[in-house]
C-alpha positions as CSV (number, residue, x, y, z in Angstrom):
1,I,97.7,2.2,102.7
2,T,96.5,4.4,99.8
3,L,93.1,6.0,99.7
4,N,91.9,7.4,96.4
5,N,88.9,9.8,96.0
6,C,87.5,9.0,99.5
7,T,85.1,11.0,101.6
8,I,86.0,10.8,105.4
9,T,83.7,12.3,108.1
10,K,84.7,10.1,111.1
11,P,87.0,11.9,113.6
12,E,89.7,10.4,115.8
13,N,91.5,8.2,113.3
14,D,95.0,6.7,114.0
15,N,97.9,6.2,111.5
16,L,100.6,3.8,112.6
17,G,102.2,3.2,109.2
18,T,102.3,5.0,105.9
19,L,99.1,6.6,104.6
20,Y,98.6,8.2,101.2
21,L,95.5,10.4,100.6
22,N,94.9,11.2,96.9
23,G,91.9,13.4,95.8
24,C,90.1,12.8,99.1
25,S,87.6,15.0,100.9
26,V,88.0,15.1,104.7
27,D,85.5,17.0,106.9
28,V,85.3,16.2,110.6
29,G,84.8,19.8,111.7
30,A,87.5,22.4,112.1
31,E,87.7,21.9,115.9
32,N,87.9,18.1,115.8
33,I,90.8,15.8,115.4
34,F,90.8,14.0,112.1
35,L,94.0,11.9,112.6
36,N,96.5,10.9,115.3
37,N,99.6,10.5,113.2
38,L,102.3,8.1,114.6
39,G,103.6,7.2,111.2
40,T,104.0,8.9,107.8
41,L,101.2,10.8,106.1
42,Y,101.3,12.0,102.4
43,V,98.6,14.3,101.1
44,D,98.3,15.3,97.5
45,K,97.3,18.7,96.3
46,N,93.8,17.6,95.4
47,T,92.9,16.5,98.9
48,Q,91.0,18.9,101.1
49,I,91.0,18.4,104.9
50,I,88.8,20.2,107.4
51,G,89.9,19.0,110.8
52,Q,93.1,18.8,112.9
53,I,96.1,16.4,112.5
54,E,98.0,15.6,115.7
55,N,101.5,14.4,114.9
56,I,102.5,12.1,117.7
57,G,106.1,11.3,116.6
58,G,104.8,11.1,113.0
59,E,105.7,13.0,109.8
60,T,103.5,14.6,107.2
61,N,103.7,16.9,104.1
62,F,100.3,18.4,104.9
63,E,100.1,22.1,105.8
64,P,96.7,22.9,107.4
65,T,94.6,25.6,105.8
66,Y,93.3,28.2,108.1
67,V,89.5,28.8,107.9
68,P,88.9,32.6,108.2
69,K,86.4,33.8,110.7
70,T,84.1,36.9,110.9
71,L,84.7,39.2,113.9
72,V,82.0,41.7,114.8
73,V,83.6,45.1,115.5
74,T,81.6,47.6,117.5
75,N,82.7,50.6,119.5
76,R,82.6,48.2,122.6
77,T,84.6,45.4,121.0
78,L,87.0,47.7,119.1
79,K,89.7,47.4,121.8
80,Y,89.8,43.6,121.4
81,Y,90.7,43.7,117.8
82,F,92.9,46.8,117.6
83,D,95.7,46.9,120.1
84,S,96.0,50.3,121.8
85,G,99.4,49.3,123.1
86,N,100.8,48.8,119.6
87,G,99.7,51.9,117.8
88,G,96.2,50.7,117.1
89,K,97.4,47.7,115.0
90,L,95.3,44.5,114.7
91,S,95.6,42.3,117.7
92,D,96.5,38.6,117.9
93,L,92.8,37.8,117.8
94,V,92.7,38.8,114.2
95,N,94.3,36.5,111.6
96,P,95.1,37.2,107.9
97,G,91.9,36.5,105.9
98,D,89.5,37.2,108.7
99,T,86.5,39.5,108.1
100,L,86.0,42.5,110.4
101,D,82.3,43.3,110.4
102,F,82.1,47.0,111.5
103,Q,78.7,47.8,113.0
104,G,77.4,51.2,114.2
105,A,79.5,54.2,115.2
106,I,83.3,53.6,115.7
107,G,85.4,56.2,117.4
108,G,86.2,58.0,120.6
109,V,87.6,54.9,122.3
110,P,90.3,55.8,124.8
111,N,93.9,55.3,123.5
112,L,92.6,54.2,120.1
113,N,92.8,57.4,118.1
114,N,94.6,55.5,115.4
115,L,93.5,52.3,113.7
116,C,96.1,50.4,111.7
117,V,95.3,47.5,109.4
118,N,98.5,45.5,109.3
119,K,97.2,42.1,108.1
120,P,95.3,41.2,104.9
121,V,91.7,41.2,106.1
122,N,88.2,42.0,104.8
123,I,86.4,45.0,106.4
124,I,82.6,45.1,105.8
125,S,79.4,46.3,107.4
126,S,76.7,43.7,107.3
127,T,74.4,46.1,109.1
128,K,75.3,48.8,106.6
129,D,75.6,51.4,109.3
130,A,79.3,51.5,110.0
131,Y,80.4,55.1,110.8
132,V,84.1,55.6,111.6
133,C,85.0,59.0,113.0
134,L,88.5,59.4,114.4
135,N,88.1,63.2,114.7
136,T,91.3,64.0,112.8
137,T,93.0,67.3,113.2
138,N,96.2,67.9,111.3
139,G,99.3,68.9,113.2
140,D,101.0,70.9,110.4
141,L,100.7,71.8,106.7
142,S,103.7,69.8,105.5
143,G,102.1,66.4,105.9
144,S,104.6,65.2,108.6
145,N,101.9,65.0,111.2
146,P,98.6,64.1,109.6
147,G,96.9,63.5,113.0
148,N,94.6,60.6,113.9
149,K,94.3,58.2,110.9
150,F,92.9,55.0,109.6
151,T,95.9,53.3,108.1
152,I,96.5,50.3,105.8
153,N,100.2,49.6,105.8
154,K,102.6,47.3,103.9
155,E,101.6,44.3,106.1
156,G,97.9,45.0,105.4
157,S,98.4,44.5,101.6
158,Y,95.5,42.6,100.0
159,T,93.0,44.1,102.4
160,N,89.4,44.8,101.1
161,V,87.3,47.6,102.6
162,T,83.6,47.7,101.6
163,G,80.6,49.8,102.6
164,I,82.3,51.9,105.4
165,Y,81.5,55.5,106.1
166,F,84.4,57.6,107.2
167,F,83.7,61.1,108.7
168,N,86.4,63.6,109.5
169,T,89.0,60.8,109.4
170,Q,92.3,60.7,107.6
171,L,92.5,57.7,105.3
172,W,96.1,56.6,105.0
173,L,97.3,53.9,102.6
174,Y,101.0,53.8,103.2
175,N,103.5,51.7,101.2
176,T,100.9,49.0,100.6
177,D,99.6,47.1,97.6
178,H,96.6,45.2,96.3
179,V,94.1,47.0,98.5
180,I,90.5,47.5,97.4
181,L,88.2,50.3,98.7
182,D,84.7,49.6,97.4
183,N,81.5,51.6,98.0
184,I,83.0,53.6,100.9
185,S,82.2,57.2,101.8
186,A,84.9,59.6,103.0
187,V,83.5,62.9,104.1
188,V,85.4,65.8,105.6
189,D,83.3,68.9,106.7
190,N,84.6,72.0,108.5
191,Q,87.7,70.3,109.9
192,S,91.4,70.4,109.1
193,V,91.9,66.9,107.6
194,G,94.5,66.1,105.0
195,S,96.8,69.1,105.3
196,G,99.6,68.6,102.9
197,V,98.6,65.1,102.1
198,G,94.9,64.9,101.1
199,Q,92.0,63.5,103.2
200,T,92.3,60.2,101.4
201,S,96.0,59.6,100.7
202,I,97.5,56.7,98.8
203,R,101.2,57.1,99.1
204,A,104.8,56.1,99.7
205,N,105.2,53.6,96.8
206,S,101.7,52.0,97.2
207,T,100.8,49.9,94.1
208,Y,97.8,48.2,92.7
209,I,95.3,50.1,94.8
210,T,91.6,50.0,93.6
211,V,89.2,52.7,94.7
212,K,85.7,52.1,93.1
213,N,82.0,53.0,93.5
214,S,82.8,55.4,96.3
215,Y,81.9,58.9,97.5
216,F,84.3,61.6,98.6
217,F,83.3,65.0,99.9
218,T,85.5,67.8,101.3
219,R,84.5,71.2,102.5
220,N,86.4,73.8,104.5
221,N,89.3,71.5,105.5
222,G,92.0,74.2,105.2
223,G,92.5,74.0,101.5
224,S,93.8,70.4,101.3
225,S,93.0,68.0,98.5
226,T,90.4,65.2,98.5
227,L,91.7,62.0,96.9
228,V,95.5,61.9,96.5
229,L,98.0,59.6,95.0
230,A,101.5,60.5,96.2
231,Y,104.1,58.2,94.8
232,A,101.6,55.5,93.8
233,N,101.7,53.3,90.7
234,Y,99.3,50.9,88.9
235,C,96.3,52.1,90.8
236,T,92.7,52.1,89.6
237,I,90.3,55.0,90.5
238,V,87.0,54.1,88.9
239,N,83.3,55.0,89.1
240,N,83.7,57.3,92.1
241,T,82.0,60.6,92.9
242,I,84.3,63.3,94.2
243,V,82.8,66.6,95.4
244,G,84.4,69.8,96.6
245,G,82.2,71.9,98.8
246,G,84.5,75.0,98.8
247,G,87.5,75.8,100.9
248,C,89.4,72.7,99.7
249,G,92.2,71.8,97.4
250,N,92.4,69.6,94.3
251,L,89.8,66.9,93.9
252,L,91.9,64.1,92.4
253,Y,95.6,64.7,92.7
254,L,98.7,62.8,91.6
255,T,101.4,64.6,93.5
256,T,105.1,64.5,94.4
257,Y,104.8,67.0,97.2
258,N,105.3,66.1,100.8
259,V,106.3,62.5,100.0
260,D,109.8,61.1,99.7
261,V,110.1,60.1,96.0
262,P,113.5,58.6,95.0
263,R,115.0,60.5,92.1
264,D,115.7,57.4,89.9
265,V,112.3,55.6,90.0
266,V,109.0,55.7,88.2
267,Y,106.5,57.6,90.2
268,N,102.7,58.2,90.0
269,S,102.6,56.1,86.8
270,Y,100.3,53.6,85.0
271,N,97.3,54.6,87.0
272,V,93.7,54.5,85.6
273,L,91.4,57.3,86.5
274,A,88.1,56.3,84.8
275,N,84.4,57.1,84.8
276,N,84.5,59.3,87.9
277,T,82.2,62.3,88.5
278,L,83.9,65.4,89.8
279,E,82.1,68.4,91.0
280,M,82.9,71.7,92.6
281,M,79.9,73.1,94.4
282,A,81.5,76.5,95.2
283,G,82.8,79.1,92.7
284,E,86.1,79.0,90.9
285,S,89.2,78.6,93.1
286,S,92.9,78.9,92.2
287,I,93.8,76.2,94.7
288,C,91.2,73.7,93.6
289,W,91.7,71.9,90.3
290,G,89.7,68.8,89.1
291,I,92.3,66.2,88.1
292,V,96.0,66.9,88.5
293,L,98.6,64.7,86.9
294,S,102.2,63.9,87.4
295,G,104.2,60.8,86.4
296,S,103.9,58.8,83.2
297,G,101.6,56.3,81.4
298,N,98.4,57.3,83.3
299,L,95.0,56.9,81.7
300,V,92.3,59.6,82.3
301,D,89.2,58.2,80.6
302,G,85.5,58.9,80.7
303,N,85.3,61.3,83.6
304,V,82.7,64.0,83.9
305,I,83.9,67.2,85.5
306,T,81.4,69.9,86.4
307,F,83.7,72.7,87.4
308,N,84.6,76.4,87.0
309,G,88.4,76.7,86.8
310,T,91.1,74.2,85.9
311,G,89.6,70.9,84.9
312,I,92.6,68.6,84.0
313,N,96.1,69.9,84.4
314,F,99.7,68.8,85.2
315,Q,101.0,69.3,88.7
316,W,102.9,72.6,88.9
317,G,106.6,72.1,88.9
318,S,106.6,68.3,88.5
319,G,109.2,67.1,86.1
320,S,110.3,70.6,85.5
321,G,114.0,69.9,86.3
322,S,114.1,72.4,89.2
323,G,112.6,72.9,92.6
324,E,110.1,70.1,93.5
325,G,110.7,68.5,90.1
326,A,114.5,68.4,90.2
327,G,115.8,65.0,89.2
328,L,112.3,63.5,88.6
329,Y,111.5,61.8,85.3
330,N,109.6,64.1,83.0
331,I,105.8,63.7,82.7
332,S,105.1,61.6,79.6
333,N,102.8,59.1,77.8
334,N,99.6,60.2,79.7
335,I,96.4,59.6,77.8
336,V,93.3,61.9,78.4
337,C,90.3,60.6,76.5
338,N,86.5,60.4,76.4
339,N,86.1,63.0,79.2
340,K,83.3,65.5,79.4
341,L,84.0,68.9,81.0
342,L,81.1,71.1,81.8
343,G,81.0,74.5,83.3
344,R,84.0,76.8,82.6
345,S,86.8,74.3,82.8
346,G,89.4,73.0,80.3
347,I,92.1,70.5,79.7
348,S,95.8,71.4,80.0
349,A,97.4,68.0,80.5
350,G,97.9,64.9,78.4
351,D,100.4,63.6,75.8
352,V,97.6,62.0,73.8
353,L,94.1,63.6,73.9
354,Y,91.1,62.3,72.1
355,N,87.3,62.2,72.1
356,N,87.1,64.8,74.9
357,Y,84.2,67.3,75.1
358,V,84.9,70.6,76.7
359,A,81.8,72.7,76.7
360,N,83.1,76.2,77.6
361,G,86.8,75.8,78.1
362,S,89.9,75.2,75.9
363,I,92.2,72.3,75.4
364,T,96.0,72.9,75.6
365,V,98.0,70.7,73.3
366,R,101.7,70.9,74.5
367,D,104.1,68.5,72.9
368,A,101.1,66.2,72.4
369,I,98.7,64.6,69.9
370,A,95.1,65.7,70.0
371,Y,92.3,64.3,67.8
372,N,88.5,64.0,67.7
373,N,88.1,66.5,70.5
374,T,85.3,69.2,70.8
375,A,86.1,72.4,72.7
376,A,85.4,76.1,72.9
377,G,89.1,76.9,72.3
378,M,92.5,75.4,71.7
379,K,96.1,76.3,72.6
380,I,99.0,74.8,70.7
381,D,102.6,74.7,72.2
382,G,105.8,72.8,71.6
383,E,105.9,70.1,68.9
384,S,102.3,68.9,68.5
385,Y,99.8,67.3,66.2
386,A,96.1,68.2,66.1
387,T,93.6,66.6,63.7
388,N,89.9,66.1,63.3
389,N,89.0,68.4,66.2
390,T,86.0,70.7,66.3
391,I,86.9,74.0,67.9
392,N,84.1,76.5,68.6
393,G,86.3,79.4,69.5
394,E,89.8,80.8,69.2
395,V,92.9,78.8,68.4
396,N,96.1,80.2,69.8
397,I,99.5,79.1,68.5
398,Q,102.0,79.9,71.3
399,S,105.3,81.6,70.6
400,T,107.2,78.5,71.6
401,A,105.3,76.2,69.2
402,K,107.5,74.5,66.6
403,N,107.2,71.8,64.0
404,T,103.5,71.4,64.5
405,L,100.8,70.1,62.2
406,L,97.1,71.0,62.3
407,E,95.0,69.2,59.7
408,N,91.3,68.4,59.0
409,N,90.1,70.5,61.9
410,N,86.8,72.4,61.9
411,I,87.5,75.8,63.5
412,T,84.8,78.4,64.1
413,G,86.8,81.3,65.5
414,N,89.9,83.4,65.0
415,I,93.4,82.0,64.9
416,S,96.5,83.7,66.3
417,V,100.0,82.5,65.3
418,Q,102.2,84.3,67.7
419,L,105.6,85.9,67.0
420,G,108.3,83.3,67.6
421,S,106.3,80.3,66.5
422,S,107.7,78.6,63.4
423,N,107.3,75.6,61.1
424,I,103.6,75.4,61.8
425,T,101.6,73.7,59.0
426,F,97.9,74.2,58.5
427,N,96.5,71.6,56.0
428,E,92.9,70.9,55.0
429,N,91.3,72.7,57.8
430,N,87.8,74.3,57.6
431,I,88.1,77.7,59.3
432,T,85.4,80.3,59.8
433,G,87.3,83.3,61.1
434,S,90.4,85.2,60.4
435,V,94.1,84.3,60.9
436,T,96.6,86.7,62.5
437,L,100.0,85.4,61.3
438,D,103.0,86.9,63.2
439,G,105.2,83.8,63.2
440,S,107.7,82.9,60.4
441,N,108.4,79.9,58.2
442,N,104.8,78.6,58.5
443,V,102.6,76.9,55.8
444,F,98.9,77.2,55.0
445,T,97.8,74.8,52.2
446,N,94.5,73.3,51.1
447,N,92.6,75.1,53.8
448,R,89.1,76.7,53.5
449,I,89.1,80.0,55.3
450,I,86.0,82.3,55.3
451,S,86.2,85.5,57.3
452,E,83.9,88.5,58.0
453,E,87.0,90.7,58.3
454,E,88.8,92.6,55.5
455,Y,91.4,89.8,55.2
456,T,91.4,86.1,55.8
457,I,95.1,86.1,56.7
458,Q,97.1,89.2,57.9
459,S,100.0,90.1,60.0
460,K,100.3,92.7,62.7
461,R,104.1,92.4,62.8
462,T,106.7,91.6,60.2
463,C,106.6,87.9,59.5
464,L,109.0,86.1,57.0
465,N,109.0,83.2,54.7
466,N,105.5,82.0,55.2
467,K,103.8,80.1,52.3
468,I,100.1,80.6,51.6
469,Q,99.2,78.3,48.7
470,D,96.3,76.4,47.2
471,N,93.7,77.5,49.8
472,Y,90.1,78.6,49.4
473,L,90.1,82.1,50.9
474,L,87.2,84.4,51.2
475,S,86.9,87.6,53.3
476,A,84.3,90.3,53.5
477,E,86.0,92.4,50.9
478,N,88.5,90.1,49.1
479,A,89.0,86.6,47.7
480,G,91.9,84.3,47.0
481,D,95.3,85.9,47.0
482,E,93.8,89.3,47.4
483,S,92.4,88.3,50.8
484,V,95.9,87.8,52.3
485,Y,97.9,90.8,53.7
486,L,101.5,90.0,54.7
487,K,103.9,92.9,54.7
488,D,107.2,91.3,53.8
489,A,107.9,90.2,50.2
490,S,109.6,87.0,51.4
491,N,106.1,85.5,52.0
492,I,104.8,83.4,49.1
493,I,101.1,83.9,48.4
494,E,99.9,82.1,45.3
495,N,97.3,79.8,43.7
496,N,94.7,80.6,46.3
497,I,91.1,80.6,45.2
498,P,88.4,81.8,44.5
499,I,90.0,84.3,42.0
500,G,88.4,87.7,42.4
501,T,86.4,89.2,39.6
502,K,85.2,92.7,38.8
503,I,82.3,94.1,36.8
504,D,82.4,97.6,35.3
505,L,79.4,99.3,33.6
506,A,79.6,102.2,31.1
507,A,76.2,103.8,30.7
508,P,74.7,107.3,30.3
509,Q,73.3,109.0,33.3
510,E,70.1,109.9,31.6
511,V,68.1,108.3,28.8
512,T,64.7,108.8,27.2
513,V,61.9,106.4,28.0
514,N,61.1,103.8,25.4
515,T,64.3,104.4,23.5
516,T,67.1,101.8,23.2
517,T,70.4,102.7,24.7
518,P,73.6,100.4,24.6
519,I,75.2,99.7,28.0
520,T,78.8,98.3,28.0
521,I,79.5,95.6,30.6
522,I,83.1,94.5,31.3
523,L,84.0,91.4,33.4
524,T,87.7,91.2,34.5
525,T,89.9,89.2,36.8
526,K,93.3,90.5,38.0
527,G,93.0,93.2,35.3
528,E,92.4,90.7,32.5
529,L,89.1,90.2,30.5
530,L,87.2,87.0,31.5
531,P,85.4,85.6,28.4
532,Q,82.5,83.4,28.0
533,Q,80.8,83.9,31.3
534,E,77.1,84.2,32.1
535,L,75.9,87.5,33.6
536,T,72.5,88.2,35.1
537,I,71.2,91.7,34.3
538,T,68.4,93.1,36.5
539,T,66.5,96.3,35.5
540,G,63.1,97.7,36.0
541,N,62.0,95.5,33.1
542,G,63.0,92.3,34.9
543,N,65.9,89.8,34.7
544,E,67.9,88.6,31.7
545,T,70.9,86.2,31.5
546,L,73.4,86.8,28.8
547,T,77.0,85.6,28.0
548,T,80.0,87.8,27.5
549,E,82.3,87.5,24.5
550,N,85.9,88.2,25.3
551,G,84.8,89.6,28.6
552,I,82.6,92.4,27.1
553,L,78.9,92.5,26.7
554,I,76.9,95.3,25.0
555,Y,73.5,95.2,26.5
556,Q,70.6,97.0,24.7
557,Y,68.6,98.7,27.3
558,T,65.0,100.0,26.6
559,P,63.4,101.5,29.6
560,T,59.6,101.6,29.7
561,R,59.0,103.7,32.8
562,I,60.0,107.3,33.8
563,G,62.2,107.8,36.9
564,D,65.4,106.3,38.3
565,D,66.2,102.7,37.3
566,T,69.1,100.7,39.0
567,I,70.9,98.4,36.6
568,T,72.5,95.5,38.5
569,V,74.8,93.0,36.8
570,T,75.8,89.8,38.7
571,F,78.4,87.2,38.0
572,N,77.6,84.2,40.1
573,G,81.0,82.6,39.9
574,E,82.2,79.6,38.0
575,G,85.0,77.2,38.7
576,N,87.8,79.1,40.6
577,Y,86.3,82.5,39.8
578,Y,84.4,84.2,42.6
579,T,81.1,86.1,42.3
580,S,81.0,89.9,41.7
581,T,78.4,92.6,41.2
582,G,78.3,95.9,39.4
583,T,75.6,98.5,39.5
584,T,74.7,101.9,38.0
585,T,71.6,104.1,38.2
586,I,70.1,105.8,35.2
587,T,67.5,108.5,35.1
588,I,64.7,107.9,32.6
589,T,63.3,111.1,31.1
590,P,60.1,111.6,29.1
591,D,60.1,111.7,25.2
592,K,59.5,115.4,24.4
593,D,58.7,115.0,20.6
594,A,56.1,112.4,21.5
595,I,54.6,114.7,24.1
596,I,54.3,117.6,21.6
597,E,52.8,115.3,19.0
598,E,50.4,114.0,21.6
599,L,49.4,117.5,22.6
600,N,48.8,118.5,18.9
601,N,46.7,115.5,18.4
602,T,44.7,116.4,21.5
603,I,44.2,120.0,20.2
604,E,43.0,118.7,16.9
605,E,40.7,116.2,18.5
606,Q,39.3,118.9,20.7
607,A,38.7,121.3,17.7
608,N,36.8,118.5,15.9
609,T,34.8,118.0,19.0
610,I,33.8,121.7,19.1
611,Q,32.9,121.6,15.4
612,D,30.8,118.5,16.0
613,L,29.1,120.2,19.0
614,N,28.4,123.4,16.9
615,S,26.8,121.3,14.1
616,T,24.8,119.4,16.7
617,A,23.6,122.7,18.2
618,N,22.5,124.1,14.8
619,T,20.6,120.9,14.1
620,Q,18.9,121.2,17.5
621,K,18.0,124.9,16.8
622,K,16.3,124.0,13.5
623,T,14.4,121.3,15.2
624,I,13.2,123.7,17.9
625,N,12.0,126.2,15.2
626,D,10.1,123.4,13.4
627,L,8.4,122.5,16.6
628,Q,7.5,126.1,17.3
629,Q,5.9,126.4,13.8
630,N,3.9,123.2,14.4
631,L,2.8,124.6,17.8
632,T,1.6,127.8,16.1
633,Q,-0.3,126.0,13.5
634,A,-2.0,123.9,16.1
635,N,-3.0,127.0,18.1
636,N,-4.5,128.6,15.0
637,Q,-6.6,125.5,14.3
638,I,-7.9,125.6,17.9
639,N,-8.9,129.2,17.6
640,T,-10.7,128.5,14.3
641,L,-12.8,125.8,16.0
């Protein structure tokens, strides 16, 4: 019999012959018998069966699908699902695919100090109040005895843990894979958890572990790290908050310490550390770094680190060829990008670094490529390439830097090229600061360097065979070639602009007011006359703009006021020639002949005035006499009457 695309809900069916089920849907209930099979049953891949098949001498190709169940785990039921007689592993009541629903406080159950997930299960908290505290206390500092722990081992691969709060509990993911920790909290406070291994430790060749949307906090745990990957590959650590409260080690640590890493395998590689927030609440600590890398091909992307100290760095000694790093592959191909470092922290790791913002720290570029970063400083070492970076501080070229190119960077700060560095090329950078050049065989070309110091480029030690060519160089006192001071003649300094100019003035120290006096103005560059250039002349009479002929200008100066007059001549620059200014002060004296003539005229005018006054007085005297005569005649007439 062949049944195609049928729906069967009746239980207790019998098959005595050959039965084919194609594309059928069978649902009689998981606990009920669908078929008593005494014959042969063929089931295609598109048929779904919920129910039991009893083979009574029959045959079938059907493999029943287990229907996972949800088990409620409380502190009272914990002992039923975790076997105290088997190291705390899951009991036979738990099957792969089941969901363990943790509810309330979990911990302190006799003989269950360790919980081990050794089957692929889902761990949730439907009540959102699961609180696991195994009261971990480490036995030593080497990681060999981490104490009570919550473990997911190899057999527990493909386990998902969501919404669980772990307190003072060692989380231990050991040689496992495809595990997801989502929206968990792992808090350690004032207890020795994670010594030598980290309070949450993903280790021993674990792969494809995802930790996301979770919160980690560590304070006073004996100086151990918070979230650790120790010989773990292809892991994703994303959208987490990791906080150090003081007295702890590194926050996010890819390490080779205290874990058995074979010397011929890839380790701590191809992990993604993205969009995490890391914060150190206490002050700067030498044992607490933000993100620490080892291995290869890791991506550190979009993290925010608020930190005083080392923000992102390589693990000390890893891949060094000696000690802990003996025989391990070198660190390589790590990408550090789009991170924001606040506080006083910097970046000292990465083979490719781009789009990072470092507010108050520096970026170290060591045998690496760095572009589009903004930082308060930069260090260059090894064979590196740095382009299109904005550096608001000093740039230090280390003594071991070789064959390095810096181009199109915007640098506001001084640059030090240390003794021993060589074959460093600076090209088309915009630099506001001075360069101390003590290395040899280096090249500066097509850069713009403006400095408030005496020189734009100078050496403190003898440097050899450097080339300073075709740059725009301007210091407080010099320009172009003249702004470079390198002691040895093997250095080539040429074709740098702007070309310095000089203005000399030949003028008398004293001139008479209102008289015209010629002043000779000479404009030169490198000792040669510079012809046909406009000069602005400023005197007490105002401003005038005139043009030199053959570099010499005879200016006719006619002062109109007595006293000191400062003559200022300015060349504003043109083309590759830089501005210059010349000044002189002339004392303007009175015109003596004019004064004498004026005094004589005044005396003559005063004599004429006196004469006029005398004439006026005589006239007035005659008038008085006439009036007196008239008065006498009038009196006589009165007397006659």
